[in-house]
PAZA-88153 format. One record per residue (C-alpha): residue in three letters; x, y, z. Coordinates in nm, 3 decimals. Layout:
BEGIN
<site><marmar>ALA</marmar><px>X</px><py>Y</py><pz>Z</pz></site>
...
END
This chain:
BEGIN
<site><marmar>MET</marmar><px>-0.597</px><py>1.315</py><pz>-0.356</pz></site>
<site><marmar>GLY</marmar><px>-0.941</px><py>1.193</py><pz>-0.256</pz></site>
<site><marmar>PRO</marmar><px>-1.163</px><py>1.343</py><pz>0.014</pz></site>
<site><marmar>ASP</marmar><px>-1.092</px><py>1.045</py><pz>0.238</pz></site>
<site><marmar>ARG</marmar><px>-0.718</px><py>1.102</py><pz>0.253</pz></site>
<site><marmar>VAL</marmar><px>-0.573</px><py>1.214</py><pz>0.583</pz></site>
<site><marmar>LEU</marmar><px>-0.254</px><py>1.415</py><pz>0.647</pz></site>
<site><marmar>VAL</marmar><px>-0.118</px><py>1.380</py><pz>1.006</pz></site>
<site><marmar>ALA</marmar><px>0.175</px><py>1.622</py><pz>1.062</pz></site>
<site><marmar>ASP</marmar><px>0.388</px><py>1.712</py><pz>1.363</pz></site>
<site><marmar>ILE</marmar><px>0.429</px><py>2.080</py><pz>1.426</pz></site>
<site><marmar>ASP</marmar><px>0.773</px><py>2.184</py><pz>1.567</pz></site>
<site><marmar>GLY</marmar><px>1.060</px><py>2.080</py><pz>1.343</pz></site>
<site><marmar>THR</marmar><px>0.821</px><py>1.941</py><pz>1.083</pz></site>
<site><marmar>LEU</marmar><px>0.582</px><py>2.212</py><pz>0.958</pz></site>
<site><marmar>LEU</marmar><px>0.755</px><py>2.486</py><pz>1.160</pz></site>
<site><marmar>GLY</marmar><px>1.107</px><py>2.577</py><pz>1.087</pz></site>
<site><marmar>ASP</marmar><px>1.109</px><py>2.749</py><pz>0.745</pz></site>
<site><marmar>THR</marmar><px>0.864</px><py>3.033</py><pz>0.704</pz></site>
<site><marmar>GLU</marmar><px>0.870</px><py>3.031</py><pz>0.315</pz></site>
<site><marmar>ALA</marmar><px>0.814</px><py>2.661</py><pz>0.295</pz></site>
<site><marmar>LEU</marmar><px>0.529</px><py>2.682</py><pz>0.548</pz></site>
<site><marmar>ASP</marmar><px>0.367</px><py>2.954</py><pz>0.337</pz></site>
<site><marmar>ARG</marmar><px>0.385</px><py>2.718</py><pz>0.042</pz></site>
<site><marmar>PHE</marmar><px>0.231</px><py>2.431</py><pz>0.237</pz></site>
<site><marmar>ALA</marmar><px>-0.041</px><py>2.670</py><pz>0.350</pz></site>
<site><marmar>ALA</marmar><px>-0.119</px><py>2.770</py><pz>-0.005</pz></site>
<site><marmar>TRP</marmar><px>-0.126</px><py>2.408</py><pz>-0.125</pz></site>
<site><marmar>HIS</marmar><px>-0.361</px><py>2.317</py><pz>0.160</pz></site>
<site><marmar>ASP</marmar><px>-0.592</px><py>2.611</py><pz>0.092</pz></site>
<site><marmar>ALA</marmar><px>-0.611</px><py>2.519</py><pz>-0.271</pz></site>
<site><marmar>ARG</marmar><px>-0.693</px><py>2.159</py><pz>-0.198</pz></site>
<site><marmar>ARG</marmar><px>-0.869</px><py>2.161</py><pz>0.139</pz></site>
<site><marmar>ASP</marmar><px>-1.171</px><py>1.976</py><pz>0.015</pz></site>
<site><marmar>GLY</marmar><px>-0.948</px><py>1.677</py><pz>-0.089</pz></site>
<site><marmar>HIS</marmar><px>-0.820</px><py>1.584</py><pz>0.259</pz></site>
<site><marmar>ARG</marmar><px>-0.848</px><py>1.607</py><pz>0.623</pz></site>
<site><marmar>LEU</marmar><px>-0.565</px><py>1.795</py><pz>0.805</pz></site>
<site><marmar>VAL</marmar><px>-0.455</px><py>1.659</py><pz>1.150</pz></site>
<site><marmar>TYR</marmar><px>-0.189</px><py>1.808</py><pz>1.370</pz></site>
<site><marmar>ALA</marmar><px>-0.016</px><py>1.560</py><pz>1.606</pz></site>
<site><marmar>THR</marmar><px>0.192</px><py>1.758</py><pz>1.857</pz></site>
<site><marmar>GLY</marmar><px>0.355</px><py>1.747</py><pz>2.191</pz></site>
<site><marmar>ARG</marmar><px>0.216</px><py>2.095</py><pz>2.257</pz></site>
<site><marmar>SER</marmar><px>-0.097</px><py>2.173</py><pz>2.448</pz></site>
<site><marmar>ARG</marmar><px>-0.399</px><py>2.289</py><pz>2.244</pz></site>
<site><marmar>ARG</marmar><px>-0.346</px><py>2.646</py><pz>2.388</pz></site>
<site><marmar>SER</marmar><px>0.019</px><py>2.657</py><pz>2.274</pz></site>
<site><marmar>LEU</marmar><px>-0.078</px><py>2.526</py><pz>1.938</pz></site>
<site><marmar>ALA</marmar><px>-0.358</px><py>2.785</py><pz>1.900</pz></site>
<site><marmar>GLN</marmar><px>-0.090</px><py>3.050</py><pz>1.964</pz></site>
<site><marmar>ALA</marmar><px>0.135</px><py>2.907</py><pz>1.700</pz></site>
<site><marmar>ILE</marmar><px>-0.148</px><py>2.911</py><pz>1.444</pz></site>
<site><marmar>ALA</marmar><px>-0.217</px><py>3.268</py><pz>1.536</pz></site>
<site><marmar>GLU</marmar><px>0.143</px><py>3.373</py><pz>1.491</pz></site>
<site><marmar>THR</marmar><px>0.225</px><py>3.177</py><pz>1.174</pz></site>
<site><marmar>SER</marmar><px>0.068</px><py>3.066</py><pz>0.846</pz></site>
<site><marmar>LEU</marmar><px>-0.012</px><py>2.722</py><pz>0.991</pz></site>
<site><marmar>PRO</marmar><px>-0.355</px><py>2.636</py><pz>0.849</pz></site>
<site><marmar>GLU</marmar><px>-0.647</px><py>2.562</py><pz>1.077</pz></site>
<site><marmar>PRO</marmar><px>-0.663</px><py>2.182</py><pz>1.122</pz></site>
<site><marmar>ASP</marmar><px>-0.973</px><py>1.957</py><pz>1.104</pz></site>
<site><marmar>VAL</marmar><px>-0.854</px><py>1.764</py><pz>1.421</pz></site>
<site><marmar>VAL</marmar><px>-0.580</px><py>1.818</py><pz>1.677</pz></site>
<site><marmar>ILE</marmar><px>-0.401</px><py>1.536</py><pz>1.850</pz></site>
<site><marmar>SER</marmar><px>-0.211</px><py>1.716</py><pz>2.132</pz></site>
<site><marmar>ALA</marmar><px>-0.010</px><py>1.656</py><pz>2.452</pz></site>
<site><marmar>VAL</marmar><px>0.192</px><py>1.369</py><pz>2.269</pz></site>
<site><marmar>GLY</marmar><px>-0.111</px><py>1.178</py><pz>2.168</pz></site>
<site><marmar>THR</marmar><px>-0.311</px><py>1.181</py><pz>2.490</pz></site>
<site><marmar>GLU</marmar><px>-0.583</px><py>1.425</py><pz>2.372</pz></site>
<site><marmar>ILE</marmar><px>-0.796</px><py>1.452</py><pz>2.053</pz></site>
<site><marmar>HIS</marmar><px>-1.023</px><py>1.747</py><pz>1.976</pz></site>
<site><marmar>ASP</marmar><px>-1.213</px><py>1.854</py><pz>1.671</pz></site>
<site><marmar>SER</marmar><px>-1.188</px><py>2.195</py><pz>1.511</pz></site>
<site><marmar>ASP</marmar><px>-1.441</px><py>2.330</py><pz>1.755</pz></site>
<site><marmar>GLY</marmar><px>-1.244</px><py>2.221</py><pz>2.057</pz></site>
<site><marmar>ARG</marmar><px>-1.467</px><py>1.934</py><pz>2.139</pz></site>
<site><marmar>ALA</marmar><px>-1.314</px><py>1.616</py><pz>2.274</pz></site>
<site><marmar>TRP</marmar><px>-1.319</px><py>1.330</py><pz>2.023</pz></site>
<site><marmar>PRO</marmar><px>-1.589</px><py>1.079</py><pz>2.113</pz></site>
<site><marmar>GLY</marmar><px>-1.467</px><py>0.757</py><pz>2.271</pz></site>
<site><marmar>TRP</marmar><px>-1.100</px><py>0.848</py><pz>2.299</pz></site>
<site><marmar>VAL</marmar><px>-1.102</px><py>0.958</py><pz>2.677</pz></site>
<site><marmar>ASP</marmar><px>-1.291</px><py>0.632</py><pz>2.753</pz></site>
<site><marmar>ARG</marmar><px>-0.982</px><py>0.438</py><pz>2.649</pz></site>
<site><marmar>LEU</marmar><px>-0.766</px><py>0.628</py><pz>2.896</pz></site>
<site><marmar>GLU</marmar><px>-0.992</px><py>0.650</py><pz>3.202</pz></site>
<site><marmar>HIS</marmar><px>-0.779</px><py>0.406</py><pz>3.399</pz></site>
<site><marmar>TRP</marmar><px>-0.472</px><py>0.620</py><pz>3.384</pz></site>
<site><marmar>ASP</marmar><px>-0.337</px><py>0.832</py><pz>3.669</pz></site>
<site><marmar>ALA</marmar><px>-0.044</px><py>1.048</py><pz>3.582</pz></site>
<site><marmar>ASP</marmar><px>-0.014</px><py>1.163</py><pz>3.935</pz></site>
<site><marmar>ALA</marmar><px>0.078</px><py>0.801</py><pz>4.027</pz></site>
<site><marmar>VAL</marmar><px>0.341</px><py>0.808</py><pz>3.764</pz></site>
<site><marmar>ARG</marmar><px>0.490</px><py>1.137</py><pz>3.891</pz></site>
<site><marmar>LYS</marmar><px>0.487</px><py>0.998</py><pz>4.243</pz></site>
<site><marmar>GLU</marmar><px>0.651</px><py>0.662</py><pz>4.146</pz></site>
<site><marmar>LEU</marmar><px>0.925</px><py>0.835</py><pz>3.943</pz></site>
<site><marmar>SER</marmar><px>1.005</px><py>1.105</py><pz>4.192</pz></site>
<site><marmar>ARG</marmar><px>1.265</px><py>0.879</py><pz>4.347</pz></site>
<site><marmar>PHE</marmar><px>1.484</px><py>0.907</py><pz>4.037</pz></site>
<site><marmar>ARG</marmar><px>1.667</px><py>1.229</py><pz>4.128</pz></site>
<site><marmar>TRP</marmar><px>1.807</px><py>1.249</py><pz>3.767</pz></site>
<site><marmar>LEU</marmar><px>1.459</px><py>1.299</py><pz>3.632</pz></site>
<site><marmar>ASP</marmar><px>1.351</px><py>1.674</py><pz>3.649</pz></site>
<site><marmar>LEU</marmar><px>0.987</px><py>1.726</py><pz>3.655</pz></site>
<site><marmar>GLN</marmar><px>0.871</px><py>1.973</py><pz>3.394</pz></site>
<site><marmar>PRO</marmar><px>0.664</px><py>2.278</py><pz>3.494</pz></site>
<site><marmar>ALA</marmar><px>0.294</px><py>2.228</py><pz>3.595</pz></site>
<site><marmar>ALA</marmar><px>0.193</px><py>2.382</py><pz>3.258</pz></site>
<site><marmar>ASN</marmar><px>0.335</px><py>2.081</py><pz>3.078</pz></site>
<site><marmar>GLN</marmar><px>0.158</px><py>1.818</py><pz>3.311</pz></site>
<site><marmar>THR</marmar><px>-0.188</px><py>1.678</py><pz>3.258</pz></site>
<site><marmar>ASN</marmar><px>-0.399</px><py>1.404</py><pz>3.412</pz></site>
<site><marmar>LEU</marmar><px>-0.282</px><py>1.175</py><pz>3.130</pz></site>
<site><marmar>LYS</marmar><px>0.080</px><py>1.284</py><pz>3.078</pz></site>
<site><marmar>ALA</marmar><px>0.375</px><py>1.298</py><pz>3.312</pz></site>
<site><marmar>SER</marmar><px>0.656</px><py>1.499</py><pz>3.166</pz></site>
<site><marmar>PHE</marmar><px>1.023</px><py>1.516</py><pz>3.266</pz></site>
<site><marmar>ASP</marmar><px>1.361</px><py>1.653</py><pz>3.148</pz></site>
<site><marmar>VAL</marmar><px>1.650</px><py>1.414</py><pz>3.143</pz></site>
<site><marmar>ARG</marmar><px>1.961</px><py>1.475</py><pz>2.923</pz></site>
<site><marmar>GLY</marmar><px>2.115</px><py>1.174</py><pz>2.750</pz></site>
<site><marmar>LEU</marmar><px>1.879</px><py>0.904</py><pz>2.875</pz></site>
<site><marmar>SER</marmar><px>2.061</px><py>0.565</py><pz>2.850</pz></site>
<site><marmar>ALA</marmar><px>1.923</px><py>0.234</py><pz>2.764</pz></site>
<site><marmar>ALA</marmar><px>1.987</px><py>0.128</py><pz>3.128</pz></site>
<site><marmar>ASP</marmar><px>1.803</px><py>0.433</py><pz>3.264</pz></site>
<site><marmar>HIS</marmar><px>1.510</px><py>0.357</py><pz>3.033</pz></site>
<site><marmar>ALA</marmar><px>1.494</px><py>-0.003</py><pz>3.151</pz></site>
<site><marmar>GLU</marmar><px>1.501</px><py>0.119</py><pz>3.513</pz></site>
<site><marmar>ILE</marmar><px>1.215</px><py>0.347</py><pz>3.452</pz></site>
<site><marmar>ARG</marmar><px>1.015</px><py>0.080</py><pz>3.274</pz></site>
<site><marmar>ARG</marmar><px>1.077</px><py>-0.171</py><pz>3.566</pz></site>
<site><marmar>ALA</marmar><px>0.961</px><py>0.084</py><pz>3.821</pz></site>
<site><marmar>LEU</marmar><px>0.639</px><py>0.150</py><pz>3.628</pz></site>
<site><marmar>LYS</marmar><px>0.573</px><py>-0.221</py><pz>3.582</pz></site>
<site><marmar>GLN</marmar><px>0.626</px><py>-0.286</py><pz>3.957</pz></site>
<site><marmar>ALA</marmar><px>0.376</px><py>-0.010</py><pz>4.028</pz></site>
<site><marmar>GLU</marmar><px>0.139</px><py>-0.176</py><pz>3.787</pz></site>
<site><marmar>LEU</marmar><px>0.133</px><py>0.124</py><pz>3.565</pz></site>
<site><marmar>ASP</marmar><px>0.082</px><py>0.017</py><pz>3.210</pz></site>
<site><marmar>ALA</marmar><px>0.281</px><py>0.288</py><pz>3.032</pz></site>
<site><marmar>THR</marmar><px>0.433</px><py>0.410</py><pz>2.704</pz></site>
<site><marmar>ILE</marmar><px>0.762</px><py>0.596</py><pz>2.748</pz></site>
<site><marmar>VAL</marmar><px>0.839</px><py>0.863</py><pz>2.491</pz></site>
<site><marmar>TYR</marmar><px>1.184</px><py>1.018</py><pz>2.469</pz></site>
<site><marmar>SER</marmar><px>1.279</px><py>1.287</py><pz>2.215</pz></site>
<site><marmar>ALA</marmar><px>1.543</px><py>1.540</py><pz>2.131</pz></site>
<site><marmar>GLY</marmar><px>1.782</px><py>1.389</py><pz>2.384</pz></site>
<site><marmar>LEU</marmar><px>1.594</px><py>1.571</py><pz>2.664</pz></site>
<site><marmar>TYR</marmar><px>1.218</px><py>1.531</py><pz>2.688</pz></site>
<site><marmar>LEU</marmar><px>1.062</px><py>1.228</py><pz>2.858</pz></site>
<site><marmar>ASP</marmar><px>0.691</px><py>1.175</py><pz>2.852</pz></site>
<site><marmar>VAL</marmar><px>0.508</px><py>0.887</py><pz>3.023</pz></site>
<site><marmar>LEU</marmar><px>0.169</px><py>0.810</py><pz>2.875</pz></site>
<site><marmar>PRO</marmar><px>-0.093</px><py>0.537</py><pz>2.900</pz></site>
<site><marmar>SER</marmar><px>0.003</px><py>0.248</py><pz>2.686</pz></site>
<site><marmar>THR</marmar><px>-0.311</px><py>0.299</py><pz>2.474</pz></site>
<site><marmar>ALA</marmar><px>-0.215</px><py>0.663</py><pz>2.393</pz></site>
<site><marmar>GLY</marmar><px>0.053</px><py>0.821</py><pz>2.180</pz></site>
<site><marmar>LYS</marmar><px>0.042</px><py>0.998</py><pz>1.842</pz></site>
<site><marmar>GLY</marmar><px>0.031</px><py>0.679</py><pz>1.641</pz></site>
<site><marmar>ASN</marmar><px>-0.252</px><py>0.520</py><pz>1.848</pz></site>
<site><marmar>ALA</marmar><px>-0.451</px><py>0.841</py><pz>1.842</pz></site>
<site><marmar>ALA</marmar><px>-0.414</px><py>0.865</py><pz>1.456</pz></site>
<site><marmar>ARG</marmar><px>-0.518</px><py>0.498</py><pz>1.424</pz></site>
<site><marmar>PHE</marmar><px>-0.825</px><py>0.561</py><pz>1.640</pz></site>
<site><marmar>LEU</marmar><px>-0.919</px><py>0.860</py><pz>1.420</pz></site>
<site><marmar>MET</marmar><px>-0.869</px><py>0.649</py><pz>1.100</pz></site>
<site><marmar>GLU</marmar><px>-1.098</px><py>0.378</py><pz>1.228</pz></site>
<site><marmar>SER</marmar><px>-1.361</px><py>0.619</py><pz>1.338</pz></site>
<site><marmar>TRP</marmar><px>-1.362</px><py>0.754</py><pz>0.993</pz></site>
<site><marmar>GLY</marmar><px>-1.376</px><py>0.399</py><pz>0.839</pz></site>
<site><marmar>LEU</marmar><px>-1.046</px><py>0.445</py><pz>0.665</pz></site>
<site><marmar>THR</marmar><px>-0.740</px><py>0.215</py><pz>0.607</pz></site>
<site><marmar>PRO</marmar><px>-0.372</px><py>0.296</py><pz>0.692</pz></site>
<site><marmar>GLY</marmar><px>-0.308</px><py>0.339</py><pz>0.316</pz></site>
<site><marmar>ASP</marmar><px>-0.538</px><py>0.648</py><pz>0.335</pz></site>
<site><marmar>VAL</marmar><px>-0.323</px><py>0.820</py><pz>0.585</pz></site>
<site><marmar>MET</marmar><px>0.014</px><py>1.007</py><pz>0.534</pz></site>
<site><marmar>VAL</marmar><px>0.220</px><py>1.093</py><pz>0.843</pz></site>
<site><marmar>PHE</marmar><px>0.505</px><py>1.344</py><pz>0.885</pz></site>
<site><marmar>GLY</marmar><px>0.764</px><py>1.385</py><pz>1.164</pz></site>
<site><marmar>ASP</marmar><px>1.108</px><py>1.473</py><pz>1.272</pz></site>
<site><marmar>SER</marmar><px>1.176</px><py>1.355</py><pz>1.628</pz></site>
<site><marmar>GLY</marmar><px>1.135</px><py>1.067</py><pz>1.871</pz></site>
<site><marmar>ASN</marmar><px>0.784</px><py>1.161</py><pz>1.996</pz></site>
<site><marmar>ASP</marmar><px>0.672</px><py>1.101</py><pz>1.627</pz></site>
<site><marmar>LEU</marmar><px>0.811</px><py>0.748</py><pz>1.615</pz></site>
<site><marmar>GLN</marmar><px>0.469</px><py>0.576</py><pz>1.699</pz></site>
<site><marmar>LEU</marmar><px>0.318</px><py>0.746</py><pz>1.387</pz></site>
<site><marmar>PHE</marmar><px>0.562</px><py>0.537</py><pz>1.177</pz></site>
<site><marmar>GLN</marmar><px>0.461</px><py>0.211</py><pz>1.345</pz></site>
<site><marmar>ARG</marmar><px>0.097</px><py>0.189</py><pz>1.260</pz></site>
<site><marmar>GLY</marmar><px>0.112</px><py>0.106</py><pz>0.890</pz></site>
<site><marmar>PHE</marmar><px>0.066</px><py>0.465</py><pz>0.754</pz></site>
<site><marmar>ARG</marmar><px>0.240</px><py>0.616</py><pz>0.462</pz></site>
<site><marmar>GLY</marmar><px>0.528</px><py>0.790</py><pz>0.648</pz></site>
<site><marmar>THR</marmar><px>0.764</px><py>1.077</py><pz>0.557</pz></site>
<site><marmar>ILE</marmar><px>1.051</px><py>1.200</py><pz>0.775</pz></site>
<site><marmar>VAL</marmar><px>1.176</px><py>1.543</py><pz>0.678</pz></site>
<site><marmar>ALA</marmar><px>1.550</px><py>1.598</py><pz>0.604</pz></site>
<site><marmar>ASN</marmar><px>1.607</px><py>1.776</py><pz>0.931</pz></site>
<site><marmar>ALA</marmar><px>1.486</px><py>1.487</py><pz>1.137</pz></site>
<site><marmar>LEU</marmar><px>1.676</px><py>1.403</py><pz>1.440</pz></site>
<site><marmar>PRO</marmar><px>1.898</px><py>1.087</py><pz>1.441</pz></site>
<site><marmar>GLU</marmar><px>1.681</px><py>0.920</py><pz>1.702</pz></site>
<site><marmar>LEU</marmar><px>1.396</px><py>0.904</py><pz>1.453</pz></site>
<site><marmar>VAL</marmar><px>1.604</px><py>0.840</py><pz>1.139</pz></site>
<site><marmar>ALA</marmar><px>1.766</px><py>0.535</py><pz>1.300</pz></site>
<site><marmar>ALA</marmar><px>1.430</px><py>0.394</py><pz>1.425</pz></site>
<site><marmar>VAL</marmar><px>1.201</px><py>0.407</py><pz>1.125</pz></site>
<site><marmar>GLY</marmar><px>1.172</px><py>0.122</py><pz>0.880</pz></site>
<site><marmar>ARG</marmar><px>1.268</px><py>0.105</py><pz>0.522</pz></site>
<site><marmar>ASP</marmar><px>0.914</px><py>0.161</py><pz>0.406</pz></site>
<site><marmar>THR</marmar><px>0.934</px><py>0.522</py><pz>0.538</pz></site>
<site><marmar>TYR</marmar><px>1.015</px><py>0.788</py><pz>0.280</pz></site>
<site><marmar>ARG</marmar><px>1.314</px><py>1.000</py><pz>0.378</pz></site>
<site><marmar>SER</marmar><px>1.267</px><py>1.344</py><pz>0.212</pz></site>
<site><marmar>PRO</marmar><px>1.580</px><py>1.521</py><pz>0.108</pz></site>
<site><marmar>LEU</marmar><px>1.398</px><py>1.851</py><pz>0.195</pz></site>
<site><marmar>PRO</marmar><px>1.352</px><py>1.994</py><pz>0.544</pz></site>
<site><marmar>TYR</marmar><px>1.055</px><py>2.119</py><pz>0.736</pz></site>
<site><marmar>ALA</marmar><px>0.730</px><py>2.200</py><pz>0.538</pz></site>
<site><marmar>ALA</marmar><px>0.914</px><py>2.153</py><pz>0.216</pz></site>
<site><marmar>GLY</marmar><px>0.973</px><py>1.796</py><pz>0.311</pz></site>
<site><marmar>VAL</marmar><px>0.606</px><py>1.753</py><pz>0.403</pz></site>
<site><marmar>LEU</marmar><px>0.510</px><py>1.869</py><pz>0.047</pz></site>
<site><marmar>ASP</marmar><px>0.768</px><py>1.644</py><pz>-0.105</pz></site>
<site><marmar>GLY</marmar><px>0.622</px><py>1.344</py><pz>0.096</pz></site>
<site><marmar>ILE</marmar><px>0.276</px><py>1.428</py><pz>-0.023</pz></site>
<site><marmar>ARG</marmar><px>0.407</px><py>1.424</py><pz>-0.388</pz></site>
<site><marmar>TYR</marmar><px>0.586</px><py>1.102</py><pz>-0.328</pz></site>
<site><marmar>TRP</marmar><px>0.299</px><py>0.904</py><pz>-0.172</pz></site>
<site><marmar>SER</marmar><px>0.050</px><py>1.048</py><pz>-0.412</pz></site>
<site><marmar>SER</marmar><px>0.234</px><py>0.900</py><pz>-0.704</pz></site>
<site><marmar>ALA</marmar><px>0.314</px><py>0.570</py><pz>-0.519</pz></site>
END
């Protein structure tokens, strides 16, 4: 794997979930860290991710895409140049206000909210409910991406944000092509990663919402969690 290859991996349910497999991934990464860039793409905040790194064998990444793809920071915690400029027009408070009339949407705690991400809990969101939310946002002239995962978590982001858009922005800033990037995920909030032309792997424990949505060009590993990530690296490295 050359030095211009990039690994973009979700955390919960992808790298985290099997301690022994994560240890093997960490050892693999440590032995080959000069051959690739490691990027975490997570719904967590950077603070929550830092805690997970401190408590597990998760390697330190080169870049963090956090808050469901609304934030990008380098390993020193500096905001990635140019990314925030793409999202300046967005007002998550306006989203929270507009959607407050839907009583079946439960606003998540303040710790899960940001200026760029409005987050709710809603169990079993139907296609009709999704369409109703989209209509409300459109009528309010809020150009949004709606991300629903695990049958519970609803995040509303700027249309230019999301894990896949953030990964694509990084790739372009590094002068790379989609074929230089491998992505790994397990749930609905990872779907955008598999829609940007990257070499994708879903782990065996992936939720049905992702399994049903990805294309045939996505590798479906028979192994779960970090073991599936290592399997995907082997698969795409020999493709």
